[in-house]
C-alpha positions, 0 to 999 in steps of 0.5 A: 181482823174479823173472826170467822163465824165458825170459830170454835175457840171461846177465847178467840171469839171473846177477844176477837183476835187469833190465838197467835196474838194472845198476851198475858193481859188478854188471858186475864181478861178472858179468865175474868169474863169467862169466870175461870178461877183456876189455871193449869200450867201444862207441859210434856214430860220425859215420858211424852205425856201431858203434865199438870200444875194447877193454881187456884186463882185467888186474885187478879195479881195472882193470876197475872203472876202465874200467867207471866212468870210461870213456876219452878218445877223439879226437872229431875222428876220430869225428865229421866237422867237429870241430876237432882242437885241441879234440877230446879227449872222454870216453866213459862206459859206460851200464851198462844196455846191457851184454851178452856179446859173441857174437863175438871171440877170447875172451869179452868184456863189451861196453857202449855209451857216451855222449860228454861234453866236457871240462867233463862236459857231454853232447856235443851232436853225439854221436848218442846225445845228439841222440836223447836230447835230442829225446826229452827235449824231447818229454816235457817239452812233451807228457808223452808218451814216443815209443816206436819200432822198426824193420823192418830189411831186408837181403840175403845175397849168395851163389853161385846155389844148384842145389838148390831154387833161388831163385825171383825175387820169391818170398821173402816168409816162405818156408820152407826148403829154398826159403828161403836163409839161414834158419840165419843169420837164426836165429843173428842172432835168438839173439845179439840176444835174448841181448844184450837187444835185444827182437825181434818176429820175423824172416822172408824178404822178397820180394826174391829176385834171380838174377844170372849169378854170384850170388843175392841173398836178402832178409830182415827182422828186426822189433824191439819198441817201446822208447823212441826212444833205445834203438830207435836203439841196437838198430838199430845193434846189429842191423846189426852182428850181421847183418854178423858172422854173415854174414861167419862163414858166408862171405857178404856182407850189405848194407843198401843201398837199391838192390841191382839194377834188377831187384828190391826195395831195402832199406827201413827202416820205423819204427813208433812209438807215444805212451805215458804211464805205460805206456798208449798215448795214441793209440788209441780203440776204432775206431782212431787218436784225435786224438793219433794223427792229430796224430802222423801229421800231424807226420811228414807235415809234416816228411817232405821234410826227414826224407829228409836223415836217412833217405835219405842216398845217391843210390841211396835215390832209385832205390829210390823209383822202382824199388820196388813198395811205395815211398811214392808221395806224402806221404799216409797211410792205414790198412792202405795200403802206398802212403802214406808213413805207414801205420796197420797192422792192430792186434788189436781187443779185441772181435775177438781173443777170437772169432778165438782161440776159432774157431782153438781150439775148446773153449778157455776160457782168457782172452785177455790184453790187451797193455799198452801197446796194440799199435797203431803208425803206420809211417813208410815213408820210411827205408832202409838208408842212414839215420843211425838216431839222427838219423832217430829224433831227427828223428821225435821233433822232427816228433812234437812239431810234430804234437802242438803245432801247432793245424792238425795235425788239419786237415792229417791229414784233408787228407793222408788217402788216403781223400780224394784222390790228388794229393799232394806228392812226396818229394825226388828227389835228395840235393841236393833233400833238402839244400835242404829241410833247409836251409829247415826247419833251425829246426825241428830246431835248436829247443831245442838238439836238432840242433846247427847245425854238425851240420845244416851237415855233413849238408847239405854232405855231401848236396850233395857226394854229389850233385855226385859222382854222374854223371847217367848213373848214375841211369838204369834200367840200365847199367854206370854205375848198377851202379858207383853201387850198388856204391859205396853197397853198405855204407851205415849 
């Protein structure tokens, strides 16, 4: 298959094949021709962050060994709650994830890895195995694939700018010179594209915050839909790249849910769609069909428990109360930004040709139809503290419930914003989220998706965090609140 002239991934261009077909031999050839003399095995730890195991390659044989066999690591250090006396686990490279590291002292080949136990079985509490299992169960029962992507919001923190100063709450899609951090954003885009992370766009977000000694300028990167397993990896990679580029410019980047009592926090809205054989299964000519409505119902039915995975720190709940567009209730609507689930505007096949013709008078070019259909549903629950692999696994679990529960269509109708405005609310604290997850744990543990020990650890962690949070820190302002925000400044 010929490689697109716009392909940004250097290994794909070199090999002339898509990343999904990469083999260990392919990566050896790429390392030789691109003169990559270091291999970094990457994995997502129990804290949701990207970890690194670096190998200085000293021979072709050594390179092959690393790329094929992987390595042993201490699972008790990577994942809380693992017994130290039986903690040796294997990390094995997933060749399709390989990319050229844009950072570091010398060029390196980076590959994401999966975890396995001493018998070669997938490690059930490893993040990538949980989301993979959730996707497998959904596929086996419904025949459909859940695709997803995130809207990743973050702030860049700098000294106040005297030239074209920042205007508070006026950052939405602002252009330079009024936009601050535009070059950083563009560098992030370039790196992610070359790493094989599909992107839609990036822009300035609303949140411009001016304080006495600093300015906080909000940005957003929106990714492209891919299977949920890949979507989770892509979000972790995107966070890593944002932080690396910001640090190279001497700036701090934060994904914290709440950064100040004066402005918007950082959300992590997740879009998703259901696909079978490359075709969307959830749309009809005038919007969502019954399958799409069942998906919405699944998310809403599990929403309170999903906060335990998507809103993991006390400042998550400050964001719910502070934000102008934060969810106000467990409900949904089309193009409605107050509901927990939103059905965004999508390009209608009848409307699009007329718009294109009006914008381009005299053009006779045909308007191509995208495949799958671009319609998604947007879950507006998560924020920058989310454990993205667990959140996306939880969404797959909720989707399965919605698709298989006989009462889903009735639930979707009842929770529509078009009907009424008296809806159940999301939890208001980490402890309340833990209680809801405890009550709903059977849903997540079914079919071996979430190991009971991991659910125990999540619940215990949320309750410990809540117990350590002084009540005065949850007030509208004050020194205690500022200390709380700073404590959870670098989440996720």
